[in-house]
C-alpha positions as CSV (number, residue, x, y, z in Angstrom):
1,M,38.5,105.6,87.5
2,I,36.5,103.2,85.3
3,A,37.7,101.3,88.8
4,S,36.2,104.0,91.0
5,F,32.7,104.2,89.6
6,G,32.7,100.4,90.6
7,Y,33.4,101.8,93.9
8,A,31.1,104.6,93.9
9,Q,28.2,102.2,93.2
10,E,29.0,100.1,96.6
11,I,28.1,103.5,98.2
12,E,24.5,104.0,99.5
13,N,23.1,107.4,99.0
14,S,21.3,108.6,102.2
15,A,17.8,109.6,100.7
16,D,17.6,105.8,99.1
17,V,17.8,103.2,101.6
18,F,16.1,103.3,104.6
19,L,12.7,104.9,104.6
20,E,11.0,102.0,104.5
21,E,12.2,101.6,108.3
22,Y,10.6,104.6,110.0
23,S,7.0,105.6,110.3
24,D,4.6,107.8,108.0
25,D,5.5,111.0,110.3
26,F,9.2,110.8,109.2
27,Q,8.6,109.4,105.8
28,E,7.0,112.2,105.3
29,A,9.1,115.0,106.6
30,F,11.9,113.3,105.1
31,F,10.3,113.9,101.6
32,E,9.0,117.1,102.1
33,G,12.8,118.4,103.0
34,L,14.0,116.4,99.5
35,K,11.1,118.4,98.1
36,Q,12.1,121.8,99.7
37,K,15.8,121.1,98.9
38,G,15.2,120.9,95.6
39,I,12.8,123.9,94.9
40,E,15.8,125.7,96.6
41,N,13.9,126.3,99.5
42,Y,16.5,125.4,102.0
43,D,15.0,127.1,105.3
44,R,12.0,125.2,104.8
45,A,14.2,121.8,104.1
46,V,16.4,122.3,107.2
47,N,13.0,122.7,108.9
48,S,11.6,119.0,107.8
49,F,14.7,117.3,108.6
50,L,14.9,118.5,112.0
51,V,11.5,116.9,112.4
52,C,13.0,113.9,111.3
53,Q,16.3,114.2,113.5
54,K,13.7,114.8,116.5
55,I,11.9,111.5,115.7
56,E,15.6,110.0,114.9
57,P,18.0,111.6,116.9
58,K,21.2,109.6,115.8
59,N,20.1,109.0,112.3
60,A,23.0,109.4,110.0
61,A,20.9,109.7,106.6
62,V,19.1,112.8,108.2
63,A,22.1,114.6,109.5
64,N,23.9,114.5,106.1
65,E,20.7,115.7,104.5
66,L,20.8,118.7,107.0
67,A,24.5,119.1,106.3
68,K,23.5,119.2,102.7
69,A,20.7,121.9,103.4
70,Y,22.9,124.0,105.4
71,L,25.7,124.0,103.0
72,K,23.0,125.1,100.3
73,S,22.1,128.3,102.3
74,K,26.0,129.2,103.2
75,Q,25.4,128.1,106.9
76,Y,28.9,126.4,106.9
77,S,29.7,125.9,110.8
78,L,26.3,124.0,110.9
79,A,26.6,122.3,107.4
80,Q,30.2,120.9,109.5
81,E,28.4,120.1,112.5
82,Q,25.6,117.5,111.1
83,A,28.2,116.0,108.8
84,E,30.5,115.4,111.8
85,I,27.2,113.6,113.1
86,A,26.8,111.7,110.0
87,L,30.2,110.4,109.4
88,N,30.8,109.4,113.4
89,E,27.5,107.3,112.8
90,D,28.7,105.9,109.7
91,P,32.4,106.1,109.0
92,N,32.6,104.0,106.0
93,N,30.1,106.2,104.2
94,M,31.4,108.3,101.2
95,W,29.0,110.7,100.9
96,Y,29.0,111.7,104.8
97,L,32.7,112.1,104.2
98,E,32.6,114.6,100.8
99,S,29.2,116.7,103.1
100,L,32.2,117.2,105.7
101,Y,34.6,117.7,103.4
102,I,33.2,120.6,101.5
103,S,31.5,122.2,104.7
104,L,35.4,122.4,105.7
105,K,36.6,123.9,102.7
106,K,33.7,126.3,102.5
107,Q,35.6,127.9,105.9
108,Y,39.1,127.6,104.4
109,K,40.2,124.5,106.3
110,N,42.1,121.8,104.9
111,V,42.6,117.7,105.1
112,S,44.5,118.2,108.6
113,N,41.6,119.8,110.2
114,L,39.4,117.2,108.8
115,K,41.7,114.3,110.4
116,E,41.2,116.0,113.9
117,I,37.1,115.6,113.9
118,V,36.8,111.9,112.4
119,P,37.5,108.7,113.3
120,Y,40.8,108.5,111.5
121,S,41.7,105.2,112.9
122,N,38.8,103.6,110.1
123,Y,40.5,102.1,107.6
124,Q,37.8,102.5,104.6
125,L,37.1,106.0,106.1
126,K,41.0,106.6,104.7
127,E,40.2,104.6,101.6
128,N,37.6,107.2,100.7
129,L,39.7,110.3,101.6
130,A,42.1,109.4,99.4
131,H,38.9,108.8,96.5
132,L,37.6,112.0,97.8
133,L,40.8,113.9,97.4
134,Y,41.4,112.4,93.8
135,L,37.9,113.4,92.3
136,K,38.1,116.7,94.0
137,Q,42.0,116.9,91.8
138,N,43.3,117.3,95.2
139,Y,46.1,115.3,94.0
140,N,48.9,116.1,96.9
141,E,46.7,115.6,99.5
142,A,45.1,112.5,98.1
143,K,48.9,111.4,97.5
144,N,49.8,112.0,101.5
145,V,47.1,110.6,102.4
146,L,47.4,106.9,100.3
147,V,51.1,107.2,101.9
148,E,49.1,106.2,105.5
149,L,47.9,103.3,103.7
150,N,49.0,99.4,103.9
151,D,50.1,98.0,100.3
152,G,47.5,96.0,98.8
153,A,45.6,95.7,95.7
154,F,43.5,99.3,96.4
155,K,47.2,101.2,97.0
156,E,48.6,99.7,94.4
157,D,45.6,100.8,91.6
158,F,45.1,104.0,93.3
159,S,48.9,105.1,93.4
160,A,49.0,104.1,89.5
161,K,45.6,106.5,88.9
162,L,46.9,109.2,90.9
163,Q,50.5,109.2,89.4
164,A,48.7,109.1,85.9
165,A,46.6,111.9,87.0
166,I,49.4,114.1,88.4
167,D,51.8,113.4,85.1
168,H,48.7,114.4,83.5
169,R,48.4,117.8,84.8
170,K,51.9,118.6,84.5
171,A,52.0,118.0,80.7
172,N,48.8,120.4,80.4
173,T,50.3,122.7,82.7
174,N,53.6,122.8,80.5
175,S,51.5,123.0,77.2
176,F,49.4,126.1,78.7
177,T,52.7,128.2,79.5
178,F,54.5,127.4,76.3
179,T,51.0,128.3,74.7
180,S,50.3,130.9,76.8
181,T,54.0,132.5,75.7
182,T,53.5,132.1,72.3
183,V,50.2,133.8,72.2
184,T,51.5,136.6,74.2
185,N,54.7,137.0,71.5
186,T,52.4,136.8,68.5
187,P,49.2,137.8,68.6
188,T,48.4,136.4,65.2
189,K,48.6,132.8,66.6
190,K,45.9,133.1,69.2
191,T,43.6,131.1,66.9
192,T,46.2,128.4,65.9
193,A,47.1,127.9,69.9
194,R,43.0,127.7,70.6
195,Q,42.8,125.2,67.4
196,T,45.5,123.1,68.9
197,T,43.6,122.6,72.2
198,S,40.7,121.8,70.5
199,N,41.7,119.6,68.1
200,S,43.2,117.1,71.0
201,S,41.3,113.9,70.4
202,N,41.5,113.8,74.0
203,S,40.2,117.4,74.7
204,A,37.2,117.7,76.9
205,F,35.6,119.8,73.8
206,N,35.8,116.8,71.7
207,Y,34.9,114.2,74.2
208,K,31.8,116.3,74.8
209,S,31.2,116.1,71.1
210,R,31.9,112.4,70.7
211,L,29.6,111.6,73.5
212,K,26.7,113.9,71.8
213,F,26.7,112.0,69.1
214,T,27.3,108.5,70.7
215,L,24.2,109.4,73.1
216,K,22.0,110.2,69.8
217,Q,22.8,106.7,68.3
218,K,22.1,105.2,71.4
219,N,25.2,103.2,71.6
220,Y,25.1,102.8,75.2
221,V,28.2,100.5,75.2
222,F,30.4,102.5,73.5
223,L,28.8,105.7,75.4
224,E,29.8,103.9,78.7
225,T,33.6,103.3,77.8
226,T,33.8,106.9,76.3
227,A,32.2,108.2,79.4
228,K,34.9,106.6,81.7
229,E,37.5,107.4,79.8
230,A,36.5,110.8,79.7
231,L,35.8,111.2,83.4
232,E,39.3,109.7,83.7
233,A,40.9,112.7,82.3
234,Y,38.4,115.3,83.6
235,P,36.6,113.9,86.8
236,S,34.9,117.5,87.3
237,Q,33.0,117.8,84.1
238,P,29.2,117.4,84.5
239,Y,28.2,116.1,81.4
240,F,30.4,113.4,81.6
241,Y,28.4,112.0,84.1
242,Y,25.3,112.5,82.8
243,A,26.5,110.6,80.1
244,L,27.5,107.8,82.0
245,G,24.8,107.7,84.0
246,T,22.4,107.6,80.5
247,A,24.8,104.8,79.7
248,Y,24.1,102.9,82.4
249,N,20.1,103.5,82.5
250,G,20.6,102.2,78.4
251,R,22.3,98.7,79.6
252,K,19.5,98.6,83.0
253,K,22.4,99.2,85.6
254,H,19.8,101.5,86.8
255,R,21.0,102.3,90.4
256,A,24.7,102.5,89.1
257,A,23.0,105.4,87.0
258,I,22.0,107.0,90.2
259,E,24.8,106.7,91.9
260,T,26.7,108.6,89.1
261,L,24.1,111.1,88.2
262,K,23.9,112.2,91.8
263,M,27.5,112.4,91.8
264,G,27.6,114.4,89.1
265,L,25.1,116.6,90.0
266,D,27.7,118.2,92.6
267,Y,29.6,119.6,89.9
268,V,26.7,121.1,88.1
269,L,26.6,124.9,88.9
270,D,24.6,127.3,86.7
271,D,23.5,125.0,83.6
272,I,19.9,124.7,84.3
273,R,19.0,122.9,81.0
274,L,22.0,120.0,82.1
275,A,20.3,120.2,85.7
276,D,17.5,119.3,84.2
277,N,18.6,116.3,82.0
278,F,20.2,114.9,84.9
279,Y,16.8,115.1,86.9
280,R,14.8,113.4,84.0
281,E,17.5,110.8,84.0
282,I,17.2,110.0,87.7
283,A,13.7,109.7,87.2
284,A,14.0,106.9,84.4
285,A,16.3,105.0,86.6
286,Y,13.8,105.0,89.1
287,T,10.5,104.2,87.3
288,A,12.7,101.7,85.9
289,M,13.4,100.4,89.5
290,G,9.7,100.5,90.3
291,N,9.6,103.6,92.5
292,P,7.2,106.0,91.0
293,A,7.3,108.3,94.3
294,K,11.2,109.4,94.1
295,A,10.7,109.2,89.8
296,N,8.2,111.8,90.1
297,M,10.3,113.8,93.2
298,Y,13.3,114.3,90.5
299,L,10.6,115.8,87.5
300,A,9.3,117.7,90.0
301,K,12.8,119.4,90.3
302,V,12.5,120.0,86.1
303,K,12.3,123.6,85.5
304,F,12.2,123.5,81.6
305,K,9.7,121.2,80.7
306,K,10.5,119.8,76.9
């Protein structure tokens, strides 16, 4: 996972990299789309991005933003259509692949369906797919994709990470089965079983406690190390992305902070205050990078003011 975050930093987020090249009308519509998506007015967001698409019909970033807006409004077939456009324009882009993957999953389709509609001969796309499946904890499918890759550093490193994740899951499953049996047969041991899980030094609970303490101390070096370790074990825990993004900001790695925090936002469901913390941290990164317009855009998404 430590290596994978370096990998993720190389992936440019569609909303961040290209606006200076386009007309004022395009930029205005694009930012309006982002704004409306941020405040959950998804129909208006779609309309704004469609304006952009009319100006630049083959713009992959716009297609991806449309895909994400359609996903939010539960129009999954339209999301798939736009994500396909984005990925076919830029097959190397991880974010576009993720949008397509999510749109397919929402329609109860699987990885084999995905392979049929993307330029699967693209080697970088295959690596991205293996990486994405790993992040989504779809380890068996990731293993199947990995078999198709040539031997090399990526395959070797990733195979080790994948096997470690599979072994970790098996160990947890066996432990849960044993604990559940014990609790069922001996009701008085329920508290003991829960304590055993909570007291593990590598449990999600303990990682979160350590990260909160380290965050208060502003020890960003240790915060970065611990957050990466936590994400190695629990790659879908949003707080761990927040902690790592904050660590990156504290160490002046602002672009890495933005990439990590935006990735983590996908895992934030109903925790509005945590989402607010993500938005504030992203805004802080943009401010440090001299981009107040985007900083204000994310601050506008904050629902609870401190």
